N, C-alpha and C positions, 0 to 999 in steps of 0.2 A: 504494500500500500504506500509506503513512504517513497518508493521509486516513482509513483505517479504524482505525488504532491511536490516533491523536491524541485523539479524544474520550474514550478509555478511560484516558488518562494523567492523573494528578493534577497540579495546579499545583505546580511545583517538581521535577517528574520529568524525567529525562534520557532522551534517545534518541541512540544512536550509529549512524552509517551508514558502512559501509566503501565505498571507491571513489567517494564523492561522486556518487551517481547523480543525473542531471539532474532527474528528476521529484521526488525527495526535496528537492533544493535549491530548486526552484521553490516547493514547498509551504511549507517551513520559512522561507524568506526573505521570504515574503509577510507583511507586518505584520498583516494581518487575522486570521491564524491563531494569533497569540499566542506565538510562539517567538523566542528569540534564539539565535544559532548561530555557531560558529566552526570553521574548518578546523584540525585538529591537525597539527603538523609530523611526521607519520608518512608513510611511503611509501604511495602509492596514494590520498591525499586522504581521510582519515577525518574525518568531520564529527561534532561533538558539539553537541547542541541541548538547550536548557532551556525547558520550558513555563512561560510567565509568567502566562497567564490561561486 
């Protein structure tokens, strides 16, 4: 799903994913996709990602 949304997101835009879904993490953490991401200290593994390019 993130592969569909990512091209529509502006540089500097944020995406949040609840429950740290594996397919989301695989896409976001691949450097070629242009995101930086961190897991927030919330119950359930919420991931906050920033589009860099």
